[in-house]
C-alpha positions, -999 to 999 in steps of 0.1 A, spaced: -684 -27 -661 -657 -28 -687 -668 -34 -723 -648 -71 -725 -663 -83 -694 -699 -69 -702 -697 -89 -738 -683 -120 -721 -713 -121 -698 -736 -118 -729 -719 -147 -745 -719 -166 -714 -756 -163 -711 -764 -174 -745 -741 -205 -738 -769 -214 -712 -801 -200 -731 -793 -197 -771 -815 -166 -771 -818 -137 -750 -833 -103 -751 -816 -66 -752 -836 -62 -717 -825 -92 -701 -790 -85 -712 -793 -50 -697 -807 -63 -663 -781 -87 -664 -749 -65 -668 -765 -32 -656 -760 -13 -685 -785 7 -706 -804 -11 -734 -785 13 -762 -750 0 -747 -761 -36 -750 -774 -31 -787 -739 -20 -793 -723 -48 -778 -745 -72 -797 -736 -53 -828 -699 -57 -823 -701 -93 -812 -722 -100 -844 -698 -83 -863 -668 -105 -850 -690 -135 -855 -696 -143 -818 -733 -145 -821 -761 -135 -843 -779 -104 -840 -820 -108 -840 -848 -85 -836 -846 -72 -800 -818 -93 -791 -792 -122 -799 -788 -158 -803 -759 -181 -803 -742 -193 -836 -747 -228 -825 -765 -252 -803 -734 -272 -792 -731 -287 -756 -730 -257 -734 -695 -248 -719 -678 -224 -699 -649 -206 -718 -629 -201 -686 -644 -231 -666 -622 -259 -654 -631 -294 -662 -647 -313 -631 -632 -349 -642 -595 -333 -643 -604 -315 -614 -611 -345 -593 -577 -358 -599 -558 -333 -585 -551 -333 -545 -576 -360 -542 -566 -367 -505 -563 -330 -494 -598 -325 -509 -613 -356 -491 -598 -347 -457 -613 -313 -464 -647 -327 -471 -647 -347 -444 -640 -315 -420 -668 -297 -437 -692 -323 -433 -688 -325 -397 -704 -291 -396 -737 -306 -409 -765 -316 -384 -793 -338 -390 -824 -316 -404 -800 -287 -415 -807 -267 -447 -773 -265 -464 -763 -252 -498 -734 -270 -513 -721 -254 -547 -706 -276 -574 -667 -284 -575 -643 -313 -572 -637 -304 -534 -673 -299 -524 -683 -330 -543 -661 -349 -521 -687 -342 -490 -713 -364 -505 -691 -394 -494 -695 -382 -457 -735 -376 -458 -748 -412 -466 -762 -412 -432 -773 -374 -431 -807 -362 -432 -805 -329 -445 -822 -304 -472 -796 -295 -496 -798 -268 -525 -773 -275 -548 -763 -263 -583 -739 -294 -592 -756 -321 -612 -732 -349 -599 -738 -341 -561 -774 -338 -566 -775 -373 -586 -749 -389 -556 -773 -377 -529 -804 -388 -544 -791 -424 -549 -769 -429 -517 -785 -404 -489 -816 -397 -470 -814 -360 -478 -838 -337 -495 -823 -324 -528 -833 -293 -545 -820 -281 -578 -819 -244 -592 -834 -235 -629 -806 -236 -656 -787 -254 -681 -765 -279 -672 -732 -272 -682 -716 -309 -685 -677 -304 -682 -684 -288 -650 -712 -305 -638 -729 -271 -627 -765 -261 -634 -762 -222 -641 -786 -196 -654 -778 -160 -663 -812 -149 -647 -822 -142 -611 -856 -161 -611 -838 -195 -609 -855 -204 -577 -828 -200 -552 -844 -172 -536 -871 -196 -520 -845 -216 -503 -828 -207 -469 -801 -223 -455 -781 -225 -423 -746 -227 -441 -733 -228 -476 -704 -249 -485 -686 -236 -515 -652 -240 -534 -635 -212 -552 -609 -211 -581 -583 -188 -560 -580 -170 -529 -558 -140 -523 -559 -109 -500 -582 -92 -525 -608 -120 -521 -621 -151 -532 -622 -154 -572 -637 -176 -599 -632 -181 -639 -665 -170 -654 -693 -147 -647 -720 -172 -649 -705 -190 -621 -701 -161 -600 -737 -148 -605 -749 -183 -594 -724 -184 -564 -736 -150 -552 -773 -156 -555 -768 -187 -534 -746 -168 -509 -775 -145 -500 -794 -176 -491 -772 -189 -464 -766 -174 -426 -728 -187 -428 -702 -194 -457 -678 -220 -455 -651 -224 -482 -634 -256 -492 -599 -248 -504 -569 -269 -505 -533 -251 -503 -532 -248 -541 -560 -225 -542 -538 -195 -524 -514 -201 -553 -540 -199 -580 -548 -165 -598 -583 -153 -615 -592 -118 -625 -628 -123 -614 -635 -117 -579 -665 -132 -563 -665 -117 -527 -641 -104 -501 -624 -131 -479 -644 -115 -448 -675 -127 -464 -668 -163 -453 -670 -173 -419 -651 -204 -419 -623 -217 -443 -615 -255 -443 -579 -264 -459 -552 -290 -456 -517 -287 -439 -496 -277 -467 -512 -243 -461 -483 -217 -457 -478 -198 -424 -483 -168 -446 -518 -177 -463 -528 -190 -428 -521 -157 -412 -540 -138 -441 -569 -159 -434 -568 -152 -397 -561 -116 -401 -596 -114 -422 -614 -126 -392 -622 -159 -407 -620 -191 -387 -595 -217 -399 -598 -253 -400 -568 -273 -410 -577 -312 -420 -553 -336 -417 -548 -359 -446 -533 -388 -428 -558 -404 -403 -580 -375 -409 -600 -380 -376 -595 -343 -361 -592 -310 -378 -571 -283 -360 -591 -254 -354 -574 -219 -353 
């Protein structure tokens, strides 16, 4: 792992926990404790964190935020009709008594409006999704342990023992920052860690992504495109991007924005 990415992961971990040990950072990054100590020393010299005995602590206790994360409130105002149509198609994959994982995001959040009559067991790392389902559905809601990142509405932890390993789901519904031939990508190591832990607990992965996600770019790869079984998008997806998805062996579901009653399945 590159030094810059390793140090970014250390800083992200401190955003959610305030204090961390050398051993925890070593387990998080896969680096040696000697390497982590050098990283902490460098970050301390750059005044990015405070070096303490056996580890490091954040310089301030400000509201947690992700350096590269997008603001959920802003994301909800973009391609709203497309996201709602995509969420409608995704919700149709759910059956009563299913166990499902719904990852946080502006498109996955739209699913809650189509689950009001559902009776599911839902694990989610999204505080807004959990809150809405608790108030407006019959679903049983489970949350992982971690800090709440208000701007993104996410509950994240840099550590493995966040409770997700005890939940098994039929499907995981997940949004992403960008999609390319290289794979599915996100904006922050903490988000990637949370999503990868959740992905391990689901039999199938369903990606919810409007057409703009194919034009976005992010340098942090989450998983190869082939990891998904289904990708739900809208009618504005280009022929080139649709062919890329199908070439990866992923089932493509195209949601109609107008009327939105029937999705087209390739």
